[in-house]
PAZAPA-4460 file (N, C-alpha, C; in steps of 0.05 Angstrom, whole numbers, plus 32768, in hexadecimal, padded with zeros to 4 digits):
% residues 216
    n_x    n_y    n_z   ca_x   ca_y   ca_z    c_x    c_y    c_z   seq   type   mol
   8403   80CE   811F   8416   80DC   810F   8428   80C9   8100     1      A     A
   8433   80D6   80EB   8443   80C3   80D9   845C   80BA   80E7     2      G     A
   846B   80CB   80F8   8483   80C4   8105   847D   80AE   811A     3      W     A
   8465   80AD   8126   8460   8098   813A   845B   807D   812B     4      F     A
   844F   807E   8114   844C   8063   8104   8467   805B   80FA     5      R     A
   8478   806D   80F2   8493   8064   80EC   84A2   8058   8104     6      R     A
   849E   8065   811A   84AB   8058   8134   84A2   803E   813B     7      L     A
   8488   8038   813A   847E   801E   8140   8485   8008   812B     8      L     A
   848D   8011   8112   8493   7FFC   80FD   84AD   8002   80F1     9      H     A
   84C0   800D   8104   84DC   8011   80FA   84E8   7FF7   80ED    10      K     A
   84F6   7FFB   80D7   8503   7FE2   80CE   8519   7FD6   80E4    11      P     A
   851A   7FBF   80E8   852D   7FB0   80F8   8542   7FA3   80E9    12      R     A
   855B   7FA8   80EF   8572   7F99   80E0   856E   7F7D   80E0    13      P     A
   8575   7F6F   80CA   8573   7F50   80CC   8586   7F43   80DC    14      S     A
   859E   7F50   80E3   85AE   7F44   80F7   85C0   7F5A   8103    15      S     A
   85CF   7F52   8119   85E0   7F63   8124   85F3   7F6E   8113    16      V     A
   85FE   7F5E   8100   8614   7F66   80ED   860B   7F7C   80DA    17      E     A
   85F0   7F7A   80D2   85E7   7F8F   80C0   85E3   7FA9   80CF    18      S     A
   85DD   7FA8   80EA   85DD   7FC1   80F8   85F6   7FCB   80FD    19      L     A
   860B   7FBB   8101   8626   7FC4   8103   862F   7FD3   80EC    20      K     A
   8629   7FC7   80D3   8635   7FD0   80BD   8627   7FEB   80B4    21      S     A
   860D   7FEF   80BD   8600   8006   80B6   860C   801E   80C6    22      S     A
   8619   801A   80DB   8628   802C   80EA   8643   8035   80E1    23      H     A
   864E   8020   80D6   866B   8023   80D1   8673   8039   80BF    24      S     A
   8662   8045   80AF   8668   805A   809E   865E   8075   80AB    25      T     A
   8651   8076   80C0   8648   808D   80CD   8660   809E   80D7    26      S     A
   865E   80B6   80D7   8676   80C9   80E1   8677   80C8   80FF    27      S     A
   868D   80CF   8107   8691   80D0   8126   8682   80E7   8130    28      S     A
   8677   80E4   8148   8664   80FC   8154   8677   8111   815A    29      P     A
   866C   8129   8158   867D   8141   8160   867D   8146   817D    30      S     A
   8687   815B   8185   868A   8162   81A4   866D   8163   81B0    31      S     A
   8667   8155   81C4   8650   8155   81D1   8650   8159   81EE    32      S     A
   8637   815C   81FA   8638   8161   8217   8627   814B   8224    33      S     A
   8629   8146   823C   861A   8133   824C   8614   813F   8268    34      S     A
   8602   8133   8274   85F6   813C   828E   8609   8134   82A3    35      A     A
   8620   8141   82A5   8632   8139   82BA   863D   8154   82C5    36      R     A
   8644   8154   82DF   864F   816D   82ED   865E   8163   8305    37      S     A
   8676   8171   8309   8685   8169   8320   867B   817F   8338    38      S     A
   866E   8193   8330   8668   81A6   8345   864C   81A2   8352    39      S     A
   863C   8190   8346   8623   818B   834E   8624   8175   8364    40      S     A
   860E   8174   8376   860C   815F   8388   85F8   814B   837F    41      S     A
   85FB   8132   8388   85E9   811B   8380   85CC   8124   8384    42      P     A
   85BA   811D   8371   859E   8121   8372   8597   813C   836A    43      G     A
   85AA   8149   835E   85A3   8164   8353   85A0   8165   8334    44      T     A
   8593   8179   8329   8591   817B   830E   85AB   8185   82FF    45      S     A
   85B2   817A   82E9   85C8   8180   82DA   85C2   818C   82BE    46      L     A
   85AC   8198   82BE   85A1   81A6   82A6   85B2   81B9   829A    47      A     A
   85C4   81C5   82AA   85D6   81DB   829F   85F4   81D2   829E    48      T     A
   85FA   81BA   82A7   8616   81B2   82A4   861A   819F   828D    49      S     A
   8635   819F   8286   863A   818E   826E   8659   8186   8270    50      S     A
   865F   8174   8261   867C   8168   825D   8680   8169   823E    51      I     A
   8695   8176   8236   869B   8175   8219   86AF   815F   8214    52      S     A
   86A7   814E   81FE   86B6   8137   81F8   86C7   8143   81DD    53      L     A
   86E3   8144   81E2   86F3   814F   81CF   86F5   813A   81B7    54      S     A
   86F8   8144   819F   86F9   8131   8186   8710   811C   818C    55      P     A
   8725   8122   8198   873C   810F   819F   8731   80F6   81AB    56      V     A
   871F   80FC   81BF   8716   80E5   81D0   86FE   80D4   81C5    57      S     A
   86F3   80DE   81B0   86DD   80D1   81A4   86E5   80B3   8198    58      V     A
   86D6   80A1   81A0   86DA   8086   8197   86C1   807C   8187    59      V     A
   86C6   8069   8175   86B2   8061   8161   869F   804D   8171    60      D     A
   8687   8055   817C   8677   8040   8189   8669   802D   8178    61      I     A
   866B   8034   815F   865D   8022   814B   8671   800D   813C    62      S     A
   868A   800D   8144   869B   7FFB   8137   8691   7FDE   813B    63      A     A
   869A   7FCD   8129   868D   7FAF   8127   8697   7FA1   8142    64      S     A
   86AF   7FAA   814F   86B5   7F9D   8167   86AF   7FAB   8180    65      D     A
   869D   7FBF   817F   8694   7FD1   8194   8685   7FC1   81A9    66      S     A
   868B   7FC4   81C0   867B   7FB5   81D7   865E   7FBE   81D8    67      P     A
   865A   7FD4   81C7   863D   7FDE   81C6   862A   7FC6   81BC    68      R     A
   8633   7FB5   81AD   8625   7FA0   81A2   8622   7F89   81B4    69      W     A
   862F   7F89   81CB   862A   7F75   81DF   860D   7F72   81EA    70      D     A
   85FF   7F89   81E8   85E2   7F8B   81F1   85D0   7F91   81DA    71      K     A
   85B8   7F8A   81DE   85A5   7F8D   81C8   859D   7FA8   81C5    72      T     A
   859C   7FB9   81DB   8594   7FD4   81DA   85A9   7FE8   81E7    73      Y     A
   85A8   7FFF   81DB   85B9   8016   81E6   85A7   8021   81FE    74      D     A
   858E   8026   81FE   8581   8034   820F   8565   8026   8216    75      V     A
   8560   8024   822F   8545   8019   8238   8538   802E   8245    76      C     A
   8521   803A   823F   8513   804F   824A   84FC   8045   825C    77      I     A
   84FE   804B   8278   84EC   8043   828C   84DA   8059   828F    78      C     A
   84BF   8055   8289   84AC   806C   828A   8490   8061   8290    79      H     A
   847E   8071   8296   8462   806B   829E   8453   806B   8284    80      S     A
   843A   805D   8285   842A   805E   826E   841F   8078   8266    81      E     A
   841E   808C   827B   8415   80A6   8276   8427   80B8   8267    82      G     A
   8440   80AE   8264   8459   80BE   8258   8460   80B2   823C    83      D     A
   8450   80A0   8231   8453   8094   8218   845B   80A5   8201    84      V     A
   844B   80BB   81FE   8451   80CD   81E7   846A   80DB   81EA    85      E     A
   8472   80E5   8201   848C   80F0   8205   84A3   80DD   81FF    86      L     A
   84A1   80C4   8208   84B6   80B0   8205   84B4   80A8   81E7    87      V     A
   84A3   80A7   81D8   84A2   80A0   81BB   84B3   80B6   81AD    88      E     A
   84AE   80D1   81B6   84C0   80E6   81AA   84DB   80E2   81AE    89      E     A
   84E2   80DC   81C9   84FF   80D9   81CF   850C   80C1   81BF    90      L     A
   84FC   80AA   81BE   8506   8092   81AE   850B   809A   8192    91      V     A
   84F8   80AA   8186   84FB   80B0   816B   8512   80C3   8168    92      S     A
   8518   80D4   8179   8532   80E5   8179   854B   80D6   817B    93      Y     A
   854C   80C3   818E   8563   80B3   8192   856A   809F   817B    94      L     A
   8555   8094   8170   8559   8082   815A   855F   8090   8140    95      E     A
   855A   80AB   813E   855E   80BA   8129   8579   80C7   8128    96      G     A
   8589   80C3   813D   85A3   80CF   813F   85B6   80BF   812C    97      Q     A
   85CE   80CD   8123   85DF   80BE   8114   85EA   80A1   811D    98      P     A
   85EA   80A0   8139   85F2   8087   8146   85DD   8071   8145    99      E     A
   85C4   807B   813D   85AD   8068   813C   85AC   8058   8158   100      S     A
   85A9   8066   816E   85A6   8058   8188   858E   8045   8187   101      F     A
   8594   802D   8192   8581   8017   8191   8572   801A   81AD   102      R     A
   8558   801F   81AC   8547   8024   81C1   8534   8010   81C6   103      C     A
   852E   8009   81E1   851A   7FF6   81E7   8500   8008   81ED   104      F     A
   84EB   8003   81DE   84D0   800F   81E2   84BD   7FFA   81E8   105      L     A
   84B4   7FF9   81FF   84A2   7FE1   8208   848A   7FDF   81F6   106      Q     A
   847D   7FF5   81EE   8464   7FF5   81DC   846E   7FE5   81C2   107      L     A
   8485   7FE9   81B9   848C   7FDE   81A0   849D   7FC4   81A0   108      R     A
   84AF   7FC1   81B4   84C1   7FAD   81B3   84BB   7F94   81C8   109      D     A
   84A9   7F98   81D9   84A0   7F83   81ED   8494   7F6B   81DB   110      A     A
   8498   7F52   81E2   8491   7F3B   81D4   8473   7F37   81DC   111      V     A
   8461   7F34   81C9   8444   7F31   81D0   8442   7F16   81DE   112      A     A
   8432   7F16   81F4   842C   7EFE   8202   8441   7EF5   8218   113      G     A
   8456   7F06   821C   846C   7F02   8230   8464   7F11   8249   114      S     A
   846F   7F06   825D   8469   7F13   8278   8476   7F2E   827B   115      A     A
   8469   7F42   8286   8472   7F5F   828A   848C   7F5E   829A   116      V     A
   848F   7F4E   82AF   84A6   7F4C   82C0   84BC   7F45   82B0   117      V     A
   84BA   7F30   82A0   84CF   7F24   828E   84DA   7F3A   827C   118      T     A
   84C7   7F47   826E   84CE   7F5B   825A   84DE   7F6F   8267   119      E     A
   84D5   7F7B   827D   84E4   7F91   828B   84FD   7F89   8293   120      L     A
   8501   7F71   829F   851C   7F68   82A8   852F   7F63   8290   121      C     A
   8524   7F58   827B   8535   7F53   8263   853C   7F6D   8255   122      D     A
   852B   7F81   8255   8532   7F9A   8249   8548   7FA9   825A   123      A     A
   8546   7FA9   8274   855A   7FB2   8282   8576   7FA6   8281   124      V     A
   8575   7F8A   8281   858E   7F7B   827E   859A   7F7F   8263   125      Q     A
   858A   7F82   824F   8596   7F83   8233   859A   7F9F   8229   126      N     A
   859A   7FB2   823C   859F   7FCE   8232   85B8   7FDB   8241   127      S     A
   85C5   7FEC   8233   85DE   7FF8   823E   85D5   800D   8252   128      H     A
   85C2   801F   824B   85BB   8034   825D   859C   8035   8261   129      C     A
   8594   803E   8278   8577   803F   827F   8570   805C   8282   130      W     A
   855D   8067   8277   8552   8083   827A   8539   807D   828C   131      V     A
   8539   808C   82A3   8522   808D   82B5   8513   80A6   82B0   132      M     A
   84FC   80A5   82A3   84ED   80BD   829E   84DA   80BF   82B7   133      L     A
   84E5   80D0   82CA   84D6   80D3   82E3   84C2   80E9   82E4   134      I     A
   84AA   80E4   82E4   8492   80F7   82E2   8481   80ED   82F7   135      T     A
   846C   80FE   82FD   8455   80F5   830F   8449   80DA   830D   136      P     A
   8446   80D4   82F3   843C   80BB   82EC   8450   80A2   82F4   137      S     A
   846A   80A8   82EF   847F   8093   82F4   847F   808F   8312   138      F     A
   847B   80A5   8323   847D   80A1   8341   8468   808F   834A   139      L     A
   8452   8090   833B   843B   8081   8344   8437   8063   8337   140      Q     A
   844A   805D   8326   8448   8045   8317   8459   8030   8325   141      D     A
   844E   801B   832F   8460   8005   833C   8471   7FF9   8329   142      P     A
   846C   7FF6   830E   847C   7FEB   82FB   8495   7FFB   82F6   143      W     A
   8491   8014   82F7   84A8   8026   82F2   84BD   8021   8308   144      C     A
   84B0   8022   8321   84C2   801E   8338   84D3   8003   8335   145      R     A
   84C4   7FEE   832C   84CE   7FD3   832A   84E5   7FD6   8316   146      Y     A
   84E1   7FE2   82FE   84F6   7FE2   82E9   850F   7FF3   82F5   147      Q     A
   8508   8008   8303   851C   8019   830E   8531   800A   8321   148      M     A
   8522   7FF9   8332   8533   7FE9   8344   8542   7FD3   8335   149      H     A
   8538   7FCA   831E   8546   7FB5   830F   855F   7FC2   8303   150      Q     A
   855B   7FDB   82FA   8573   7FE8   82EE   8588   7FED   8304   151      A     A
   8580   7FF8   831A   8593   7FFC   8331   85A1   7FE2   8339   152      L     A
   8594   7FCC   8339   859F   7FB3   8340   85B2   7FA8   832B   153      A     A
   85AE   7FAF   8313   85C2   7FAA   82FB   85DA   7FBA   82FF   154      E     A
   85D8   7FD3   8306   85F0   7FE5   8308   85EF   7FF5   8320   155      A     A
   85F2   7FEB   8337   85ED   7FF8   8350   8602   800F   8355   156      P     A
   8618   8010   8347   862A   8028   834B   8623   803E   833A   157      M     A
   8610   803A   8327   8606   8051   8318   861D   8060   8309   158      A     A
   862B   8050   82F7   8640   805A   82EA   8638   8068   82CF   159      N     A
   8620   8074   82CE   8619   8083   82B4   8604   8075   82A6   160      G     A
   85FE   805D   82AF   85E9   804D   829F   85CD   8055   82A6   161      R     A
   85C8   805E   82BE   85AC   8068   82C6   85AB   8084   82C2   162      T     A
   8599   808D   82B5   8595   80AA   82AD   8579   80B2   82B6   163      I     A
   8577   80BE   82CF   855E   80CA   82D7   8557   80E3   82C8   164      P     A
   853F   80E7   82BF   8534   80FE   82B3   851B   8108   82C0   165      V     A
   851C   811F   82CD   8506   8127   82DC   84F3   813A   82CB   166      L     A
   84D9   8137   82CC   84C6   8148   82BF   84AF   814D   82CF   167      K     A
   84A9   8166   82D5   8493   816D   82E5   8492   815E   8302   168      D     A
   84A9   815A   830E   84AD   814F   8326   84C0   8161   8337   169      V     A
   84B9   8166   834F   84CA   8176   8361   84E2   8167   836A   170      D     A
   84F8   8174   8371   850F   8169   837A   8509   8154   8394   171      H     A
   84F7   8161   83A5   84F0   8153   83BD   84E4   8137   83B9   172      K     A
   84DA   8133   83A0   84CA   811B   8399   84DC   8107   838A   173      D     A
   84F6   810F   8384   8508   8100   8377   850B   80E5   8386   174      Y     A
   850A   80CC   8378   850B   80B3   8386   8524   80B0   8399   175      P     A
   8522   80AA   83AF   8536   80A6   83C3   854C   8093   83B8   176      R     A
   8543   8080   83A9   8557   806A   839F   856C   8076   838C   177      E     A
   8562   808E   8382   8575   809B   836C   8583   80B2   8375   178      L     A
   8582   80B7   838E   858F   80CF   839B   85AC   80D3   8397   179      R     A
   85B8   80BC   8391   85D7   80BD   838A   85DA   80BF   836D   180      N     A
   85C8   80C6   835D   85CD   80C7   8341   85C4   80E1   8337   181      I     A
   85D2   80EF   8326   85CC   8109   831B   85B5   8106   8307   182      Y     A
   85A2   8119   8307   858D   8118   82F2   858D   812F   82E0   183      Y     A
   857E   812C   82CA   8579   813E   82B6   855D   814A   82BE   184      I     A
   8559   8163   82BF   853E   816F   82C3   8534   8178   82A7   185      Y     A
   851F   816E   829F   8510   8174   8284   8501   818E   8284   186      M     A
   850D   81A5   827E   84FC   81BB   827A   84F7   81C0   825C   187      A     A
   850C   81C2   824B   850C   81C4   8230   850F   81A8   8224   188      L     A
   84FA   819D   8218   84FB   8182   820D   8513   817D   81FC   189      K     A
   8518   818D   81E8   852F   818A   81D4   8548   8188   81E3   190      E     A
   854C   819B   81F6   8567   819C   8205   856A   8181   8216   191      K     A
   8555   8178   8221   8553   8162   8231   855C   8148   8220   192      S     A
   854F   8145   8208   8554   8130   81F7   8570   8130   81EE   193      F     A
   857B   8147   81E9   8599   814A   81E1   85AA   8141   81FA   194      R     A
   85A3   8148   8212   85B4   8141   8228   85B3   8122   822E   195      Q     A
   859B   8115   8229   8598   80F8   822A   85AA   80EB   8216   196      I     A
   85AA   80F4   81FC   85B8   80EA   81E7   85D6   80EA   81EF   197      R     A
   85DF   8104   81F8   85FB   8107   81FE   8605   80F5   8215   198      D     A
   85F2   80F1   8229   85F9   80E0   823E   85FD   80C2   8236   199      T     A
   85EA   80B8   8224   85ED   809D   821C   8607   809C   820A   200      V     A
   860B   80B0   81FC   8624   80AF   81EA   863D   80AE   81FB   201      M     A
   863C   80BE   8210   8655   80BF   8223   8659   80A3   822D   202      H     A
   8643   8097   8236   8645   807D   8246   8651   806A   8231   203      Y     A
   8647   8067   8216   8651   8053   8203   866D   805B   81FC   204      L     A
   8673   8071   81FA   8690   8079   81F4   86A4   8071   8209   205      Q     A
   869A   8074   8224   86AB   806C   8239   86AD   804D   8239   206      E     A
   8697   803F   8234   8696   8022   8232   86AA   8019   821C   207      L     A
   86A9   8025   8206   86BB   801B   81F2   86D9   8022   81F7   208      C     A
   86DF   8039   8203   86F8   8042   820C   8703   802D   8220   209      R     A
   86F4   8027   8235   86FB   8016   8248   8703   7FFB   823F   210      S     A
   86F2   7FF1   822A   86F5   7FD6   8220   8710   7FD6   820F   211      S     A
   8716   7FEC   8201   872D   7FEE   81F1   8746   7FED   8204   212      T     A
   8746   7FFD   821B   8759   7FFC   822E   8761   7FE1   8239   213      K     A
   8749   7FD2   823E   874B   7FB9   824B   8758   7FA4   8239   214      W     A
   8750   7FA7   821E   875C   7F94   820C   8779   7F9B   8208   215      M     A
   8782   7FB2   8209   879E   7FB9   8208   87AF   7FB0   8220   216      E     A
***
């Protein structure tokens, strides 16, 4: 399909500065929702819960001095080979947003000839958020487990960086390692994509807001 060819050959900015400048003219995002809830218990679906970000609290995550640029990617998506098609759609959606989220797609961004373990570790360390697409294939893939453990080791307190997304998996099969983290249940693809986008956006806004407070 044409969108898939565009995804694999998307233009890369020549430098970080050019990427920053391309965002400086984008408008501030409107009120959005994220997969967060104070009434849910850990390890439960948050598909029906949300947090509204008021326009007053919105910060510019694409400003030239934003801590967003401290890492190469905004999102690293951990997935099994059997879910590549769905992941490609998600990446296309995220990169097509006004914020042009920078995604790590192993099929496209891994360096040819490099070791798989090295690529997975680098992707986790160089990304702000990690989406875990947990499907039956994910649960059977040792590399997915490895990448999940790397993400948890990077941010053990689960402060919004790890975003589990369940699809075709019963709650009883939810990985024990993630039981203290709320997840998104993918029933409607478009709604789940929007929740993922909102969750990443919420994390980056909080990151920028915390950085600004620290500097003050």
